[in-house]
N, CA, C and O atoms as a CHARMM CRD file, in Angstrom:
* protein
*
  352
    1    1 MET  N    179.50700 118.86600 115.85900 PROA 1      0.00000
    2    1 MET  CA   178.81500 117.97500 116.75800 PROA 1      0.00000
    3    1 MET  C    178.01800 118.78800 117.76700 PROA 1      0.00000
    4    1 MET  O    178.55100 119.72900 118.35500 PROA 1      0.00000
    5    2 PRO  N    176.71500 118.43300 117.98600 PROA 2      0.00000
    6    2 PRO  CA   175.91300 119.20500 118.93700 PROA 2      0.00000
    7    2 PRO  C    176.42200 119.02500 120.35800 PROA 2      0.00000
    8    2 PRO  O    176.96300 117.99000 120.74700 PROA 2      0.00000
    9    3 HSD  N    176.22000 120.06100 121.07700 PROA 3      0.00000
   10    3 HSD  CA   176.65000 120.07000 122.46000 PROA 3      0.00000
   11    3 HSD  C    175.75800 119.13100 123.27800 PROA 3      0.00000
   12    3 HSD  O    174.55000 119.09600 123.04000 PROA 3      0.00000
   13    4 PRO  N    176.30900 118.36600 124.23800 PROA 4      0.00000
   14    4 PRO  CA   175.49200 117.42800 125.03000 PROA 4      0.00000
   15    4 PRO  C    174.34000 118.10800 125.76400 PROA 4      0.00000
   16    4 PRO  O    173.27500 117.51300 125.92800 PROA 4      0.00000
   17    5 ASN  N    174.54200 119.33800 126.20200 PROA 5      0.00000
   18    5 ASN  CA   173.46400 120.05800 126.87900 PROA 5      0.00000
   19    5 ASN  C    172.30700 120.35500 125.92400 PROA 5      0.00000
   20    5 ASN  O    171.14000 120.32300 126.31500 PROA 5      0.00000
   21    6 ASP  N    172.64900 120.64100 124.67300 PROA 6      0.00000
   22    6 ASP  CA   171.61500 120.89400 123.67500 PROA 6      0.00000
   23    6 ASP  C    170.78600 119.62300 123.43200 PROA 6      0.00000
   24    6 ASP  O    169.56100 119.67600 123.32700 PROA 6      0.00000
   25    7 GLN  N    171.47500 118.49600 123.34700 PROA 7      0.00000
   26    7 GLN  CA   170.76600 117.23300 123.14600 PROA 7      0.00000
   27    7 GLN  C    169.86700 116.93100 124.35000 PROA 7      0.00000
   28    7 GLN  O    168.74500 116.44500 124.20500 PROA 7      0.00000
   29    8 PHE  N    170.39200 117.23100 125.54000 PROA 8      0.00000
   30    8 PHE  CA   169.61300 116.99800 126.74800 PROA 8      0.00000
   31    8 PHE  C    168.37500 117.88500 126.75900 PROA 8      0.00000
   32    8 PHE  O    167.29100 117.44100 127.13800 PROA 8      0.00000
   33    9 GLU  N    168.53700 119.14500 126.34100 PROA 9      0.00000
   34    9 GLU  CA   167.39000 120.06600 126.29200 PROA 9      0.00000
   35    9 GLU  C    166.33300 119.59200 125.29400 PROA 9      0.00000
   36    9 GLU  O    165.13600 119.67900 125.56900 PROA 9      0.00000
   37   10 VAL  N    166.76900 119.09500 124.14400 PROA 10     0.00000
   38   10 VAL  CA   165.83400 118.58000 123.13800 PROA 10     0.00000
   39   10 VAL  C    165.08500 117.38000 123.70100 PROA 10     0.00000
   40   10 VAL  O    163.87000 117.26100 123.54700 PROA 10     0.00000
   41   11 LEU  N    165.83100 116.49200 124.35600 PROA 11     0.00000
   42   11 LEU  CA   165.20200 115.31500 124.96800 PROA 11     0.00000
   43   11 LEU  C    164.22500 115.73100 126.06300 PROA 11     0.00000
   44   11 LEU  O    163.13800 115.16700 126.18600 PROA 11     0.00000
   45   12 GLU  N    164.62000 116.70800 126.84600 PROA 12     0.00000
   46   12 GLU  CA   163.75800 117.19800 127.92500 PROA 12     0.00000
   47   12 GLU  C    162.46800 117.79900 127.35500 PROA 12     0.00000
   48   12 GLU  O    161.38900 117.57400 127.90500 PROA 12     0.00000
   49   13 GLU  N    162.56600 118.54700 126.27500 PROA 13     0.00000
   50   13 GLU  CA   161.38400 119.12700 125.63100 PROA 13     0.00000
   51   13 GLU  C    160.45300 118.03200 125.10700 PROA 13     0.00000
   52   13 GLU  O    159.23300 118.10700 125.25100 PROA 13     0.00000
   53   14 LYS  N    161.06100 117.01700 124.49800 PROA 14     0.00000
   54   14 LYS  CA   160.25400 115.90900 123.98200 PROA 14     0.00000
   55   14 LYS  C    159.53300 115.18000 125.12000 PROA 14     0.00000
   56   14 LYS  O    158.36300 114.81600 125.00100 PROA 14     0.00000
   57   15 LEU  N    160.25200 114.97900 126.21700 PROA 15     0.00000
   58   15 LEU  CA   159.64000 114.31500 127.37200 PROA 15     0.00000
   59   15 LEU  C    158.51100 115.16100 127.96500 PROA 15     0.00000
   60   15 LEU  O    157.46300 114.62900 128.33000 PROA 15     0.00000
   61   16 GLU  N    158.71900 116.46100 128.06100 PROA 16     0.00000
   62   16 GLU  CA   157.67900 117.35200 128.57500 PROA 16     0.00000
   63   16 GLU  C    156.45700 117.33600 127.66700 PROA 16     0.00000
   64   16 GLU  O    155.31900 117.32400 128.13700 PROA 16     0.00000
   65   17 LYS  N    156.70500 117.33700 126.36300 PROA 17     0.00000
   66   17 LYS  CA   155.61800 117.27500 125.39700 PROA 17     0.00000
   67   17 LYS  C    154.85400 115.94700 125.54700 PROA 17     0.00000
   68   17 LYS  O    153.62300 115.92200 125.55000 PROA 17     0.00000
   69   18 ALA  N    155.60800 114.85100 125.67000 PROA 18     0.00000
   70   18 ALA  CA   154.98400 113.53000 125.83700 PROA 18     0.00000
   71   18 ALA  C    154.19000 113.48000 127.13900 PROA 18     0.00000
   72   18 ALA  O    153.09100 112.92600 127.17700 PROA 18     0.00000
   73   19 LEU  N    154.73600 114.04900 128.19300 PROA 19     0.00000
   74   19 LEU  CA   154.04100 114.08300 129.47500 PROA 19     0.00000
   75   19 LEU  C    152.75800 114.91000 129.37200 PROA 19     0.00000
   76   19 LEU  O    151.72400 114.53500 129.92600 PROA 19     0.00000
   77   20 GLY  N    152.83200 116.01300 128.67400 PROA 20     0.00000
   78   20 GLY  CA   151.64000 116.84700 128.47400 PROA 20     0.00000
   79   20 GLY  C    150.56100 116.09400 127.71400 PROA 20     0.00000
   80   20 GLY  O    149.38400 116.15500 128.07000 PROA 20     0.00000
   81   21 LEU  N    150.96500 115.38100 126.66400 PROA 21     0.00000
   82   21 LEU  CA   150.00400 114.57500 125.90100 PROA 21     0.00000
   83   21 LEU  C    149.40700 113.47200 126.76900 PROA 21     0.00000
   84   21 LEU  O    148.20700 113.20400 126.71000 PROA 21     0.00000
   85   22 PHE  N    150.25200 112.83800 127.57400 PROA 22     0.00000
   86   22 PHE  CA   149.78300 111.77500 128.45700 PROA 22     0.00000
   87   22 PHE  C    148.74800 112.30900 129.44700 PROA 22     0.00000
   88   22 PHE  O    147.69800 111.70000 129.65200 PROA 22     0.00000
   89   23 LYS  N    149.05900 113.45700 130.05900 PROA 23     0.00000
   90   23 LYS  CA   148.12700 114.05700 131.02300 PROA 23     0.00000
   91   23 LYS  C    146.80100 114.42500 130.34500 PROA 23     0.00000
   92   23 LYS  O    145.72600 114.19200 130.89800 PROA 23     0.00000
   93   24 ARG  N    146.89300 114.99500 129.15300 PROA 24     0.00000
   94   24 ARG  CA   145.67300 115.36400 128.42300 PROA 24     0.00000
   95   24 ARG  C    144.85900 114.11800 128.08500 PROA 24     0.00000
   96   24 ARG  O    143.63600 114.11700 128.21900 PROA 24     0.00000
   97   25 ASN  N    145.53900 113.05800 127.64800 PROA 25     0.00000
   98   25 ASN  CA   144.83900 111.81000 127.34500 PROA 25     0.00000
   99   25 ASN  C    144.19000 111.21600 128.58800 PROA 25     0.00000
  100   25 ASN  O    143.07900 110.69200 128.51600 PROA 25     0.00000
  101   26 GLN  N    144.86500 111.29300 129.71500 PROA 26     0.00000
  102   26 GLN  CA   144.29300 110.78700 130.97000 PROA 26     0.00000
  103   26 GLN  C    143.03400 111.58000 131.34700 PROA 26     0.00000
  104   26 GLN  O    142.02600 111.00800 131.76400 PROA 26     0.00000
  105   27 THR  N    143.11300 112.90000 131.19300 PROA 27     0.00000
  106   27 THR  CA   141.95700 113.75000 131.50000 PROA 27     0.00000
  107   27 THR  C    140.79500 113.42300 130.57200 PROA 27     0.00000
  108   27 THR  O    139.65400 113.31100 131.02000 PROA 27     0.00000
  109   28 GLU  N    141.07500 113.27100 129.29400 PROA 28     0.00000
  110   28 GLU  CA   140.03100 112.92600 128.32600 PROA 28     0.00000
  111   28 GLU  C    139.46000 111.54500 128.62500 PROA 28     0.00000
  112   28 GLU  O    138.25400 111.32700 128.50400 PROA 28     0.00000
  113   29 LYS  N    140.32000 110.61800 129.01400 PROA 29     0.00000
  114   29 LYS  CA   139.87300 109.26600 129.35000 PROA 29     0.00000
  115   29 LYS  C    138.91600 109.31000 130.54100 PROA 29     0.00000
  116   29 LYS  O    137.86800 108.66500 130.51200 PROA 29     0.00000
  117   30 ARG  N    139.26400 110.06100 131.58400 PROA 30     0.00000
  118   30 ARG  CA   138.38200 110.17800 132.75600 PROA 30     0.00000
  119   30 ARG  C    137.04300 110.80000 132.36500 PROA 30     0.00000
  120   30 ARG  O    135.98900 110.35500 132.81800 PROA 30     0.00000
  121   31 ALA  N    137.09300 111.82400 131.52700 PROA 31     0.00000
  122   31 ALA  CA   135.85700 112.47600 131.08900 PROA 31     0.00000
  123   31 ALA  C    134.99300 111.49400 130.29300 PROA 31     0.00000
  124   31 ALA  O    133.77600 111.44900 130.47300 PROA 31     0.00000
  125   32 LEU  N    135.61700 110.71500 129.42100 PROA 32     0.00000
  126   32 LEU  CA   134.86900 109.73500 128.63200 PROA 32     0.00000
  127   32 LEU  C    134.30600 108.62200 129.50700 PROA 32     0.00000
  128   32 LEU  O    133.19300 108.14900 129.27900 PROA 32     0.00000
  129   33 GLU  N    135.07400 108.20500 130.50600 PROA 33     0.00000
  130   33 GLU  CA   134.57500 107.18300 131.43400 PROA 33     0.00000
  131   33 GLU  C    133.36300 107.70000 132.20600 PROA 33     0.00000
  132   33 GLU  O    132.39900 106.96500 132.42400 PROA 33     0.00000
  133   34 GLN  N    133.41700 108.95800 132.61400 PROA 34     0.00000
  134   34 GLN  CA   132.27000 109.55500 133.30500 PROA 34     0.00000
  135   34 GLN  C    131.06400 109.62800 132.37500 PROA 34     0.00000
  136   34 GLN  O    129.93700 109.36400 132.79400 PROA 34     0.00000
  137   35 GLU  N    131.29700 109.98200 131.12800 PROA 35     0.00000
  138   35 GLU  CA   130.21400 110.05800 130.14400 PROA 35     0.00000
  139   35 GLU  C    129.60600 108.67700 129.91100 PROA 35     0.00000
  140   35 GLU  O    128.38600 108.53900 129.81100 PROA 35     0.00000
  141   36 VAL  N    130.45200 107.66400 129.82600 PROA 36     0.00000
  142   36 VAL  CA   129.96100 106.29200 129.64000 PROA 36     0.00000
  143   36 VAL  C    129.11000 105.87700 130.84600 PROA 36     0.00000
  144   36 VAL  O    128.03800 105.29600 130.68000 PROA 36     0.00000
  145   37 ALA  N    129.58600 106.17300 132.04700 PROA 37     0.00000
  146   37 ALA  CA   128.82500 105.83500 133.25200 PROA 37     0.00000
  147   37 ALA  C    127.48000 106.55200 133.26100 PROA 37     0.00000
  148   37 ALA  O    126.45900 105.96200 133.61700 PROA 37     0.00000
  149   38 LYS  N    127.48100 107.81700 132.87000 PROA 38     0.00000
  150   38 LYS  CA   126.24300 108.59300 132.81600 PROA 38     0.00000
  151   38 LYS  C    125.27900 107.98500 131.79200 PROA 38     0.00000
  152   38 LYS  O    124.08900 107.84000 132.06900 PROA 38     0.00000
  153   39 LEU  N    125.79100 107.63400 130.62000 PROA 39     0.00000
  154   39 LEU  CA   124.94400 107.04800 129.57500 PROA 39     0.00000
  155   39 LEU  C    124.41100 105.68700 129.99100 PROA 39     0.00000
  156   39 LEU  O    123.26400 105.35000 129.69600 PROA 39     0.00000
  157   40 LYS  N    125.23600 104.90400 130.67600 PROA 40     0.00000
  158   40 LYS  CA   124.76400 103.60500 131.17300 PROA 40     0.00000
  159   40 LYS  C    123.62600 103.79900 132.17700 PROA 40     0.00000
  160   40 LYS  O    122.63200 103.07300 132.15300 PROA 40     0.00000
  161   41 SER  N    123.78400 104.77400 133.04600 PROA 41     0.00000
  162   41 SER  CA   122.75000 105.05700 134.03300 PROA 41     0.00000
  163   41 SER  C    121.45700 105.50500 133.35300 PROA 41     0.00000
  164   41 SER  O    120.36800 105.05300 133.70800 PROA 41     0.00000
  165   42 GLU  N    121.59100 106.39600 132.37500 PROA 42     0.00000
  166   42 GLU  CA   120.41600 106.86300 131.63600 PROA 42     0.00000
  167   42 GLU  C    119.76100 105.70500 130.88600 PROA 42     0.00000
  168   42 GLU  O    118.53500 105.61000 130.82800 PROA 42     0.00000
  169   43 ASN  N    120.57900 104.83200 130.31700 PROA 43     0.00000
  170   43 ASN  CA   120.05600 103.67300 129.59700 PROA 43     0.00000
  171   43 ASN  C    119.29400 102.74600 130.54500 PROA 43     0.00000
  172   43 ASN  O    118.23400 102.22400 130.19800 PROA 43     0.00000
  173   44 LYS  N    119.84000 102.55100 131.73400 PROA 44     0.00000
  174   44 LYS  CA   119.17300 101.71300 132.73800 PROA 44     0.00000
  175   44 LYS  C    117.83600 102.32900 133.13500 PROA 44     0.00000
  176   44 LYS  O    116.83000 101.62800 133.24700 PROA 44     0.00000
  177   45 ASP  N    117.83300 103.65100 133.34900 PROA 45     0.00000
  178   45 ASP  CA   116.58900 104.34400 133.70500 PROA 45     0.00000
  179   45 ASP  C    115.55600 104.21300 132.59500 PROA 45     0.00000
  180   45 ASP  O    114.38100 103.95900 132.86000 PROA 45     0.00000
  181   46 ARG  N    115.99000 104.38500 131.36600 PROA 46     0.00000
  182   46 ARG  CA   115.06900 104.27000 130.22700 PROA 46     0.00000
  183   46 ARG  C    114.55500 102.84600 130.08600 PROA 46     0.00000
  184   46 ARG  O    113.38400 102.62600 129.77800 PROA 46     0.00000
  185   47 SER  N    115.42700 101.89400 130.31100 PROA 47     0.00000
  186   47 SER  CA   115.02700 100.49300 130.21500 PROA 47     0.00000
  187   47 SER  C    113.96300 100.17400 131.26900 PROA 47     0.00000
  188   47 SER  O    112.99500  99.46600 130.99200 PROA 47     0.00000
  189   48 GLN  N    114.15300 100.69900 132.46300 PROA 48     0.00000
  190   48 GLN  CA   113.16200 100.48900 133.52300 PROA 48     0.00000
  191   48 GLN  C    111.84200 101.16600 133.16300 PROA 48     0.00000
  192   48 GLN  O    110.76900 100.61400 133.40500 PROA 48     0.00000
  193   49 ALA  N    111.92500 102.35400 132.59000 PROA 49     0.00000
  194   49 ALA  CA   110.70800 103.06300 132.18700 PROA 49     0.00000
  195   49 ALA  C    109.98800 102.29400 131.08600 PROA 49     0.00000
  196   49 ALA  O    108.76100 102.19200 131.09400 PROA 49     0.00000
  197   50 ILE  N    110.74600 101.76000 130.14700 PROA 50     0.00000
  198   50 ILE  CA   110.14800 100.97800 129.05900 PROA 50     0.00000
  199   50 ILE  C    109.45900  99.74200 129.62300 PROA 50     0.00000
  200   50 ILE  O    108.34400  99.41000 129.22100 PROA 50     0.00000
  201   51 ASN  N    110.12200  99.06500 130.55100 PROA 51     0.00000
  202   51 ASN  CA   109.51700  97.88000 131.16000 PROA 51     0.00000
  203   51 ASN  C    108.21800  98.23900 131.87900 PROA 51     0.00000
  204   51 ASN  O    107.23200  97.50900 131.78600 PROA 51     0.00000
  205   52 ALA  N    108.21700  99.34600 132.58400 PROA 52     0.00000
  206   52 ALA  CA   107.01200  99.77900 133.28800 PROA 52     0.00000
  207   52 ALA  C    105.89800 100.09300 132.29400 PROA 52     0.00000
  208   52 ALA  O    104.74100  99.73600 132.51600 PROA 52     0.00000
  209   53 LEU  N    106.25400 100.76300 131.19300 PROA 53     0.00000
  210   53 LEU  CA   105.25200 101.08300 130.17500 PROA 53     0.00000
  211   53 LEU  C    104.71800  99.82900 129.49600 PROA 53     0.00000
  212   53 LEU  O    103.53200  99.75100 129.17600 PROA 53     0.00000
  213   54 GLU  N    105.58600  98.84900 129.27400 PROA 54     0.00000
  214   54 GLU  CA   105.14200  97.59500 128.67400 PROA 54     0.00000
  215   54 GLU  C    104.14900  96.88300 129.59000 PROA 54     0.00000
  216   54 GLU  O    103.13500  96.36300 129.12500 PROA 54     0.00000
  217   55 LYS  N    104.43900  96.86000 130.88400 PROA 55     0.00000
  218   55 LYS  CA   103.52100  96.24400 131.85500 PROA 55     0.00000
  219   55 LYS  C    102.18700  96.98500 131.87500 PROA 55     0.00000
  220   55 LYS  O    101.12200  96.36900 131.91400 PROA 55     0.00000
  221   56 GLU  N    102.26000  98.30800 131.84700 PROA 56     0.00000
  222   56 GLU  CA   101.03600  99.10900 131.84000 PROA 56     0.00000
  223   56 GLU  C    100.23300  98.83800 130.57300 PROA 56     0.00000
  224   56 GLU  O     99.00900  98.72700 130.62800 PROA 56     0.00000
  225   57 LEU  N    100.90700  98.73200 129.44500 PROA 57     0.00000
  226   57 LEU  CA   100.23500  98.45200 128.17500 PROA 57     0.00000
  227   57 LEU  C     99.53500  97.09300 128.22800 PROA 57     0.00000
  228   57 LEU  O     98.39400  96.96300 127.78400 PROA 57     0.00000
  229   58 ILE  N    100.20800  96.09500 128.76500 PROA 58     0.00000
  230   58 ILE  CA    99.60700  94.77000 128.88800 PROA 58     0.00000
  231   58 ILE  C     98.36500  94.83700 129.77500 PROA 58     0.00000
  232   58 ILE  O     97.33300  94.25000 129.45000 PROA 58     0.00000
  233   59 ALA  N     98.46600  95.55000 130.89100 PROA 59     0.00000
  234   59 ALA  CA    97.33500  95.68100 131.80500 PROA 59     0.00000
  235   59 ALA  C     96.17500  96.41200 131.12600 PROA 59     0.00000
  236   59 ALA  O     95.01800  96.02100 131.28100 PROA 59     0.00000
  237   60 LEU  N     96.48300  97.47000 130.37600 PROA 60     0.00000
  238   60 LEU  CA    95.43000  98.21800 129.69000 PROA 60     0.00000
  239   60 LEU  C     94.75500  97.38700 128.60100 PROA 60     0.00000
  240   60 LEU  O     93.54200  97.47800 128.40700 PROA 60     0.00000
  241   61 ARG  N     95.53300  96.58800 127.90000 PROA 61     0.00000
  242   61 ARG  CA    94.94100  95.71300 126.88300 PROA 61     0.00000
  243   61 ARG  C     94.02300  94.67800 127.52200 PROA 61     0.00000
  244   61 ARG  O     92.94300  94.39000 127.00500 PROA 61     0.00000
  245   62 LYS  N     94.45800  94.12600 128.64200 PROA 62     0.00000
  246   62 LYS  CA    93.60800  93.16000 129.34100 PROA 62     0.00000
  247   62 LYS  C     92.33000  93.82500 129.82600 PROA 62     0.00000
  248   62 LYS  O     91.23700  93.27400 129.69700 PROA 62     0.00000
  249   63 GLU  N     92.48700  95.01800 130.38600 PROA 63     0.00000
  250   63 GLU  CA    91.31400  95.75100 130.85500 PROA 63     0.00000
  251   63 GLU  C     90.36500  96.05000 129.69600 PROA 63     0.00000
  252   63 GLU  O     89.14900  95.93100 129.84600 PROA 63     0.00000
  253   64 ARG  N     90.90400  96.43200 128.55300 PROA 64     0.00000
  254   64 ARG  CA    90.08100  96.70400 127.37800 PROA 64     0.00000
  255   64 ARG  C     89.33000  95.45600 126.94300 PROA 64     0.00000
  256   64 ARG  O     88.14800  95.51900 126.60400 PROA 64     0.00000
  257   65 GLU  N     90.01800  94.32300 126.95500 PROA 65     0.00000
  258   65 GLU  CA    89.37600  93.06500 126.57900 PROA 65     0.00000
  259   65 GLU  C     88.27800  92.69300 127.57800 PROA 65     0.00000
  260   65 GLU  O     87.21500  92.21700 127.18100 PROA 65     0.00000
  261   66 ASP  N     88.53000  92.90700 128.85800 PROA 66     0.00000
  262   66 ASP  CA    87.51000  92.64400 129.88100 PROA 66     0.00000
  263   66 ASP  C     86.28900  93.53200 129.66600 PROA 66     0.00000
  264   66 ASP  O     85.15600  93.06100 129.76500 PROA 66     0.00000
  265   67 VAL  N     86.50700  94.79400 129.37700 PROA 67     0.00000
  266   67 VAL  CA    85.40800  95.72800 129.13400 PROA 67     0.00000
  267   67 VAL  C     84.64400  95.31100 127.88200 PROA 67     0.00000
  268   67 VAL  O     83.41400  95.35700 127.86300 PROA 67     0.00000
  269   68 ARG  N     85.35800  94.90800 126.84400 PROA 68     0.00000
  270   68 ARG  CA    84.72000  94.45700 125.60800 PROA 68     0.00000
  271   68 ARG  C     83.81300  93.25400 125.88300 PROA 68     0.00000
  272   68 ARG  O     82.68000  93.20300 125.40400 PROA 68     0.00000
  273   69 GLU  N     84.31100  92.30200 126.64500 PROA 69     0.00000
  274   69 GLU  CA    83.51300  91.11600 126.96900 PROA 69     0.00000
  275   69 GLU  C     82.26400  91.49300 127.76300 PROA 69     0.00000
  276   69 GLU  O     81.18000  90.96600 127.51300 PROA 69     0.00000
  277   70 ARG  N     82.41900  92.40000 128.71300 PROA 70     0.00000
  278   70 ARG  CA    81.26300  92.82300 129.51400 PROA 70     0.00000
  279   70 ARG  C     80.23100  93.52900 128.64200 PROA 70     0.00000
  280   70 ARG  O     79.02900  93.30900 128.79700 PROA 70     0.00000
  281   71 ILE  N     80.69600  94.37400 127.72800 PROA 71     0.00000
  282   71 ILE  CA    79.77600  95.08600 126.84000 PROA 71     0.00000
  283   71 ILE  C     79.05600  94.09000 125.92500 PROA 71     0.00000
  284   71 ILE  O     77.85400  94.21200 125.69000 PROA 71     0.00000
  285   72 GLU  N     79.80000  93.10600 125.41200 PROA 72     0.00000
  286   72 GLU  CA    79.17300  92.10100 124.55600 PROA 72     0.00000
  287   72 GLU  C     78.09900  91.33100 125.31300 PROA 72     0.00000
  288   72 GLU  O     77.03300  91.05300 124.76200 PROA 72     0.00000
  289   73 LYS  N     78.36200  90.98800 126.55400 PROA 73     0.00000
  290   73 LYS  CA    77.36900  90.28500 127.37200 PROA 73     0.00000
  291   73 LYS  C     76.14100  91.17100 127.61100 PROA 73     0.00000
  292   73 LYS  O     75.00100  90.71000 127.53700 PROA 73     0.00000
  293   74 LEU  N     76.39900  92.44400 127.89600 PROA 74     0.00000
  294   74 LEU  CA    75.27900  93.36300 128.10400 PROA 74     0.00000
  295   74 LEU  C     74.44700  93.51500 126.82900 PROA 74     0.00000
  296   74 LEU  O     73.21800  93.54700 126.89200 PROA 74     0.00000
  297   75 LEU  N     75.10500  93.60900 125.68600 PROA 75     0.00000
  298   75 LEU  CA    74.37600  93.71600 124.41700 PROA 75     0.00000
  299   75 LEU  C     73.55400  92.47000 124.14700 PROA 75     0.00000
  300   75 LEU  O     72.42900  92.56200 123.65800 PROA 75     0.00000
  301   76 GLU  N     74.10300  91.31300 124.46100 PROA 76     0.00000
  302   76 GLU  CA    73.33800  90.07800 124.29300 PROA 76     0.00000
  303   76 GLU  C     72.09800  90.08700 125.18200 PROA 76     0.00000
  304   76 GLU  O     71.01800  89.67200 124.76300 PROA 76     0.00000
  305   77 ARG  N     72.26400  90.55800 126.40000 PROA 77     0.00000
  306   77 ARG  CA    71.10800  90.62200 127.31500 PROA 77     0.00000
  307   77 ARG  C     70.06100  91.60100 126.79200 PROA 77     0.00000
  308   77 ARG  O     68.86200  91.33000 126.84900 PROA 77     0.00000
  309   78 VAL  N     70.52900  92.74700 126.27900 PROA 78     0.00000
  310   78 VAL  CA    69.59300  93.73800 125.73500 PROA 78     0.00000
  311   78 VAL  C     68.86600  93.14600 124.53000 PROA 78     0.00000
  312   78 VAL  O     67.65600  93.32100 124.39100 PROA 78     0.00000
  313   79 GLN  N     69.59000  92.45200 123.66300 PROA 79     0.00000
  314   79 GLN  CA    68.95700  91.82300 122.49200 PROA 79     0.00000
  315   79 GLN  C     67.94900  90.76700 122.92200 PROA 79     0.00000
  316   79 GLN  O     66.87400  90.65700 122.33300 PROA 79     0.00000
  317   80 THR  N     68.28300  90.00500 123.92600 PROA 80     0.00000
  318   80 THR  CA    67.34800  88.99300 124.42400 PROA 80     0.00000
  319   80 THR  C     66.09500  89.66000 124.97300 PROA 80     0.00000
  320   80 THR  O     64.98400  89.19000 124.72700 PROA 80     0.00000
  321   81 LEU  N     66.26000  90.73500 125.70300 PROA 81     0.00000
  322   81 LEU  CA    65.10400  91.44400 126.27200 PROA 81     0.00000
  323   81 LEU  C     64.25400  92.07200 125.17000 PROA 81     0.00000
  324   81 LEU  O     63.02600  92.00900 125.22500 PROA 81     0.00000
  325   82 THR  N     64.89000  92.67100 124.18100 PROA 82     0.00000
  326   82 THR  CA    64.11500  93.30700 123.11800 PROA 82     0.00000
  327   82 THR  C     63.41000  92.26300 122.25700 PROA 82     0.00000
  328   82 THR  O     62.31700  92.53700 121.76300 PROA 82     0.00000
  329   83 ARG  N     63.98300  91.09200 122.05800 PROA 83     0.00000
  330   83 ARG  CA    63.30400  89.98900 121.33800 PROA 83     0.00000
  331   83 ARG  C     62.08900  89.50800 122.10400 PROA 83     0.00000
  332   83 ARG  O     61.02600  89.24500 121.54300 PROA 83     0.00000
  333   84 SER  N     62.29000  89.40300 123.40300 PROA 84     0.00000
  334   84 SER  CA    61.20000  88.92400 124.24000 PROA 84     0.00000
  335   84 SER  C     60.02800  89.90200 124.18000 PROA 84     0.00000
  336   84 SER  O     58.87000  89.48900 124.12900 PROA 84     0.00000
  337   85 GLU  N     60.33200  91.18700 124.18600 PROA 85     0.00000
  338   85 GLU  CA    59.27300  92.20300 124.15100 PROA 85     0.00000
  339   85 GLU  C     58.55700  92.16800 122.79900 PROA 85     0.00000
  340   85 GLU  O     57.33800  92.33100 122.75600 PROA 85     0.00000
  341   86 ARG  N     59.26400  91.96400 121.72000 PROA 86     0.00000
  342   86 ARG  CA    58.65700  91.90000 120.38400 PROA 86     0.00000
  343   86 ARG  C     57.76100  90.68100 120.26500 PROA 86     0.00000
  344   86 ARG  O     56.66700  90.75400 119.70500 PROA 86     0.00000
  345   87 GLU  N     58.23300  89.55900 120.79600 PROA 87     0.00000
  346   87 GLU  CA    57.48000  88.32200 120.67900 PROA 87     0.00000
  347   87 GLU  C     56.29000  88.28900 121.63200 PROA 87     0.00000
  348   87 GLU  O     55.26900  87.66900 121.33400 PROA 87     0.00000
  349   88 GLY  N     56.41800  88.93500 122.74100 PROA 88     0.00000
  350   88 GLY  CA    55.38800  88.82300 123.77600 PROA 88     0.00000
  351   88 GLY  C     54.31600  89.79400 123.66700 PROA 88     0.00000
  352   88 GLY  O     53.39600  89.79300 124.48400 PROA 88     0.00000
């Protein structure tokens, strides 16, 4: 029959091992939580940048359309003037 002190030592070793694993898991958990927070922050920053770029793209498309309309009007005026000169 094993000596009670031997059994106690085995139990103590198992508890120390379990405690070590628990501490390591806690440390890894904190590190992962920090990583998640960092990634969420980066995702938020990227999302804001994307929104800003989308707004800029919409504004640039509108500006392009405005410029196109102005050029078309100018071309119509030039065509009208050149027709008038040919006819007159």
